[in-house]
Every structure is written in C-alpha cells, then in structure tokens.
N, C-alpha and C positions, 0 to 999 in steps of 0.2 A: 596867381602864378606859382609854378612849381620850381623850386630852386634845385640846382645840382642835378637836374634831370630825374629827380625822384618823383614818384607819383604818390605822395602822401595824402592822407585824408585826415582832417582835424578830428573827425568822429573816432578814429582809431586810437587817439591818445587822450581824448577827453574822458575823465572818470565816468563810469556807467551812471552814477546818480545824477549826472548833469545832462545826459542824453535827452531826457524829456524837455529840458529847457530849449535845446536846439530844435527839436521837432516842433515845439510850440511856436517858436519864432518863425519858422518856415511856413507854418500853417495859419498864422494870425497876422503877420506883418507888423506886430507891435514894435515900437522903438524899445531899445534897451532900457531906457529910463522908465517906460511904462510897464515893461515886464518885471523889472526888479521891484517896482512899487506895488505890483498887483497883489491885492489881498483876497483871501478866500471869499469874503462877503461881496466882492466885486463881480462874482460869477453867478449867473442865473441859469441853472441847468434846465429849468422848465422852458424858457424862451431861447435857450442856447445863445446867450448874450454875455459879453464881458462889458462892464462899465468902466470907462477910462475917466478918472476923476480929474487928473491934471495932465493934459496932453502938452505937447511942445508949444502949441499956440496958447496954452493956458485955459482952453475951453474943455468942458466935459464932452464925452462922446460914447458911442457904443460900437462894439465889434461883434459880428456874428461868428460863431464857432462851428466848425464842421465836426463830423463824427470822430475823426482822428483826435482832435483836441478834446472833445467831450470825454472820450474813453481814457485818454491820457490823464486828464484832470481828476477823473473818478478814482484812479488807482495811485495817484501821486501821494507819497507819504506826507503827513502833516506833522508839524512840530508843536507840541503843547505849549501854549502861551505865546506863540508867534503867529500873527495873522497873515504873514506873507505866504503866497503860493510857492514861490521859489526862494525859500528862506536861506538856502545855502549861498545865494548871491545877494547878500545883504545890502550891497551898494554897487551901483553901476560901475564905479571906478575899479573896484576889486574884480568885477566881472571882465572888464576890458583887459586888465593885467593878465588874468587867467587865460583868456582867449588868445592873447598875443603869445603867451608861453606855449599853449597847446598847438597853435598853428606853426610856430617855429619848430617844435618837436616833430610835427608831421611833415616838415619840409615845405610848407606852403607860405609864400609871401603874398602880401597885399590882399589878404582876405580878412575883412573886419566883421565883427558881429553884425554891423549894419547891412552887410552884404546879404544876410539871411532875409532881411526886409526886402531888398531888391529882388531876391529870388521869389519871394511871395508875389510881388507885382509882376515880374516877368512871366511866371507860370500862368497867372490870370490872363495876361495879354495873349500869350501863346495858345490859350484855350479859347480865344475868341471873345473874351469879355471886353466890352467897349471901354475907352479911356476915361469917360465920365464916371462910370461905375468903379473902375480901379481907383480913380482919384478919391472918390467917397470912401472906399474901403481902406485906403491908405491914410485917410484923414489929412490929405494935403490941403494947404491953405489956398492953393491955386491950381488950376488944370495945367498951368505951365510946368509945374514940378512933375506932373505925370507924363507929359509929352515926351520925356526922354525915353519912354518905352514904345513910342509910336513905330519905330523901325521894326519891332518884333511883330506888331500887328500887320504891317505891310508885307512882311515875309510870308504871311498866311495867304495872301491874295495870289 
C-alpha cells in the first residue's frame, strides 16, 4: 500500500549495495532466514543450484537459479573471512528492521521482505507454471500453502 498518495518504491531508498539482495529474493523465492544464512559454499555454479541446509521445515533442499541470479552472484563482492553471500545482512532481524525503515522512507506500507517471496511465486503462476511445480520451487510443506496463488492461474484461462 502506498501512504499519503505517494508512489514510492523501496528500491529507491535502499542502499545500492543491498539491491542485489532484493533481486536475488525476487528470482529465488528464498525465505529471509535462508537468504541471510546462505554461504558461498552453498552455491554450485556448474549445476546452477543453491543448497539450502536449514529450511523452515528443518529439511535440506535445493533451489535452481536462473541466469539473472547466476550473473548477480558472480559479481557480488565477497568479504574476506566471512562465508556469507549477503554478509551485510548478518542477521534476519537486522534485515527486517532495515527493510521496514526503507519501505517507510519510500512511503510504502504493508510491504514485507516476505512479499518478495510471494512475488516470485506469483510471477511463476502468471507465466503458466503449474501449482505443483510452484509448490516444489517454494519448498512448501503442503500444496495447500501454494493454492493461495490459484486465482492467478485462473486469470490466465
């Protein structure tokens, strides 16, 4: 929601060094906790795969990455001695605080980091990807979680 009739965009107030984290979230659908814990060794550029070691369900899993994410990861600066991909977001809580501040500065209400994950799923459904596949890509524990996107698929018919 935009407050006070302003058409702000969080991207406009987010520091430039954090833009790749937003792009990454939109293109992978990773949860904030998964993204903040992601280590350089969890990425396999040969198979274009990210290994998720501790997902929300406590199970390990994999996520395929597209060319946008592959390119982004290849140019992302690394911090010596720090294995995290997004080392500037050392903790999910800190990331949530920053995101809330940035969206407020942009004049945007009710837009959480998790909404980037929803954008990932919504884009897939609107491109005609079936709900079962979206469920697997989102690593939902049940297809019921994914069915909230069914109305987007019906709009294509």
